Each structure stands twice: as structure tokens, then as C-alpha cells.
N, C-alpha and C positions, 0 to 999 in steps of 0.2 A: 507878773514880771515878763517883760517883753524877751524875745528870742535873740540870743546874742551871739549871732553866726560869725562874726567878725572876731570876737575873742575866741570863741570855740575853735575856728580855724587856725589861728596864730598858736593857740596852745597846742592842737595836735601837730602843727608842721615844725614846731621847733623841737618836739620831740623825737621827730624823726630825722634830726640833724646832730652829728656828732661836734664836739669842740674841734677835733682834727679837719671835719668837713668845711668848717667855719674860720679856719685857720688861727685858733686859738689854742694854748697850752694846756694839757690836761694835769692838773695839780691836785693831788689828794683823792680819797674817795667822793663818789659822786651819789647823792640820795635820788636824783632825778634823771629818766632817760633823756638824752638828748641835751640841748642847750638850757642854761637857766634863764631866766627873765632878764636879769642883769647883762648876761652875756649878749642877747640879742639886743638889748638896748644899745650896749658898747658898738657892735659891729654895725648897727644901723646908724649911729649916730644921733641917737635921741635919748631924752633923758630916762631914766629908770622908772622915776614916778609916772613919767607919761607913758611908756610902754604898758606898765601894770595897769592903769587905767583903761589903756586899749582892751587888754585881756579881760578885764573885769566888766567892761561895757559900760564904764563910767564917762568914755571919752569915745563917741560913735563917727566922728566927722574928720577923720584924718586926710590930709591932704595927698595929692597924686604924688608929690616929690617924696613924702614919708612913706607912702605905700611902695614906691620903687626901691627905698632905700630898704624895708622890710623884705619885699621878695629877694633882693640880692642878698640878704643876710641869711635868709631861710632856704636860698638855693631853689628857687622855684621855678621851674621850666614855664614855657610860654602859656600852657594851659592854665597850669596852678597859678600863674601871675594873673590872668585875665580873671579866674576866680576869684582871688583876693580883691580884685579891685570892684567885682560884682557884688560880695558880701559887704563890701565895705560903702556901698551905695554909688560908686562911681564907675560901674560899667554898666552895659547894655542889658540889665535885668529887665525881663518882660512879665506881664500878668495876662492872665486868660479866665474866663469864665468857667462855668461847668457844661458849655455846649460839648455834645459831642464831636469828635474830628471825623472828618469825611475826606476819602482820595477822591482825587480827580479822576472821572472815567477814563479821560485821555491817558493818564498814567496807567491807569489798569488796562486798557488796550495795549498799550506798549510793553507792560511786562508778560502779556500774553503771548507777544511777538518774539520773545526769547524762550522757546521750549527747550533749550539746551543749558540754560542758565537758572538755576534758584534764584529767585528774587522776592524780595519782602519789602513794605513799607512799615516803618516804624513811627510811632506817635511821639508825643512830647514825654510821656511817660514811660516809654518802652514797650505800649501796647502794640501787638502786631496788628495792623489796621488791615493790611491786605497781604496776599502771597499769590504766586502763579501755580501752577499745577506742580512743578517741579520741587519748588520749595515747600509746598503742602507734604508732598511725598518725603523731602528730607526730613521736614521737620514733624511729620505725622500729624497732621491735623492742624497746622498754624493758621490754616485759613477761617478755623473758626473763632479766632479772635482773642488768644491767650497772650499772656504778658511774659516778656523775655525775662525780666528780672525775676518773675515767679518761677519761670521754667527753670533756670539755672539754681535757685536757692530751696524751692519747695516741692519740684518735682522729684520724687525719688529714684527715676531713672536718671536724672541729670548727670551724675558721675560716670555711669556707663556710657552716656552718648556723648560726653564731652570726656575723652579720654586725658586732657591737659586740663581738667576741671578748676583747679587751683589759679591757674593763668587766666582761663575764661573769667573767672568770678573776680577775679582782682579788677581787671580791665572794665567789666560790666560795672561793678560799682563805682569805679573813678569815671566812667561816663554818666551814670545816673547823679554822681555828685554834680557834676557840670550842668546837667538839666534843672535839677533842683535849685542851682543858683540863678540859672537864667530865666527860668519861670516861677519867679517869686511868688508864693502864696496859691499855686496852681492846686485846685482840690483833688484832682485825679493822681498829680504826683504825690500829694499828701496822701491819700487812701493806698495807694501802692506801697508807699514807704513803710506806712504802719503796717500793713499787712505781713509784709516780709520781714520786717523788725521782729515782730512777734512769733513769727515762725521759723525763723533761723538763726542761731547763735553765731553762726558762720558770717553771714552777711552782717550782724551787729559788730561783729569784731573788724570786719573791713571799715565799715562804714565809719565807726570811731577814729580811724587813722585819716579820714579827711583828704583823701587822694582825689585828685581832680585832674582828668586826662580827657581831652576831647577825641584824640587820635585813637582809631580802633586797631586791632590786631589786623596785620596783614595776611594773614592765612588763620586758618582754623582748621582742629581735626575733629571728625566725627565716627562715631561707630554705630552704624546704621544695621539694624536687625535684620533686614533682607540682603543687603549688599557688601556688609562688613565695613571695614576703615577705609576712609578717605580724607584727603586733605585738600581744603578748597582756598583758594585764594579770594578775596574779599576787595570790593571797590563800595564805598559810601559817598553818597550824593544828597546835598542839602535839596529839598523841594521848595524850590522859590515861591511857587503858588501857595503854598500852604508853611509858613515858619514854624519851625519845631519838628516837622516830619523830614523823615531820613529814608532815602532809596538804597537798599542793599543788595547788590548782586554778586553772587558767586561764581567761581569758574575754576576747573581743574587744568593743570598743564596738560598739553596736548602729549599724547603718549605714554602717560604714566596709568598706573593702575587704579590711581582716583579716576582718573579720564574713563576707565573702563566701568568703574563701578557706578559712575555719575550717568553713563550710557545707559548702562542695565536699570539703573533705578527709573530713569525716564521711559524706557520700554515698560517697566512695570505700571508705571503711573498711568500710561496711555492706555493701557488694556484694563484698568479700573475703570477708566471714563471721568467724566465730569463730577 
């Protein structure tokens, strides 16, 4: 049976919307979380039968007008709305073969010119494709090619390294959901997904929510074994020469304890050598 991405997404999202959120009265006990199918259909202005066929995968080609109405009914933000269009086949879904990703040498040289800013390049499956010296020191060996999703959910030290682990985990899963919808059928994404699902019940629970969010956290807290806790701001940039790759650059607010810790980490990294 073919995968029912659209139906799964609609079912998961209506479970996150209460009748009050949708402007509907709550009458009597409810056996399902969130909205019922008929309530979504009413708010979206489509027939109940048509909506049921969408969820069951018997109707796979809704119009853009119908998707817009469903997005409004399910209170989807911009990222989630775009994901809805992608899984319905009306968004810019892309596909790639199994060829390994490469980082542009010019980008690597640019990253090395930022000795005071940790910088990493993520691939389309959250593989860490490159890291400058300070990022390697921050993430302790990320230059050797681990995967960010696996780091968050399978590394036994992740909850210590990320003091706000629950928040980081939720954002990481929501971002990976966007990649999963954008790069349809990508074998590396499928491989990473299968591995983390098999090894982490926490990931499986978050994945079942079908949250899709492209925007990253603007800041993140880390607890490093050598320099202690530090809060870093984040900037993310799409790598235009390699669609699917993303450059992440971190910095600390000047004059803060985090800036001092980052400077100390840079000193320690320099003494270790390349």
C-alpha cells in the first residue's frame, strides 16, 4: 500500500487543534483529541465524505483552494502550511540520489576565517558535513561527520550537553519533518529516520505529532565539559550552491559570561591544534 503522507499529516494536525481554537462549541464528552473529522470539514467548507477520503488516502489530489481552507481550519503557520502543500504534491518537493554530499571548498575556507565563531554545515538529512575548529571544540568532534538528529536523540550525553533538551528536541524533529517532505524519497533521510526511530521512543513520540517548522531556535544553551554553560545566538543560511545544505553560525553576546566561555574554548582549541 502506498504511503499516505497527506492523510497522516491531516490526522496528526487535527489532533492538535481544540474546538475552541477553531471557533467551535464544545458539547458533551469527546472520545478523540482535538477536532473530529466532521468538524474539520465544516470549518474548511468541504464535505465530510471528501475530507474522510483525504485522510484515508482514497483522494490524493486536492486543489490548492482546498488545501488553503484546510490549513486555515487546522491553524497551520507558514512552515506547516508549506509542508501540507508538499505532502499533497503541490509544493516544491525535490528528490536526490544516493550520491554523498560535498561542501564547497570556498565555503570551508570562509568558515576557517571565523576563529571566534563556531560554524557548521548541515546536509539535507542533518548530517554535519563540515565544522570549523571552534565548532569541533564546541560539539567535541563534529568535524568527523556525525548526524545532528542522532546526536540529540541517541547520544547518552545529549540531555547534559543541551540543558533545554526538550525544546531542542522538538525543534530538531520539526525541522527534520520539513526536510523529509522537501526531499521526497531521499535514501539518506530514510536511513537516518529509520535509525533514530528504532533507537529513541522520545523521537517516535515527537515524530507522530507531524510538527513541521523550518525556523530554527534563535539561541541555544550548551553545557560544555571544559568551559561550563554558555548561551549562543544562531544564524542559519541556505547554501545556494548546494540546495539542501545549511550553514549555521553561532555567536555570543559581547561582554557576557558566554562570550568569556567561548573565548576560553577558542584558546583551548588552538592549543590542541588542527
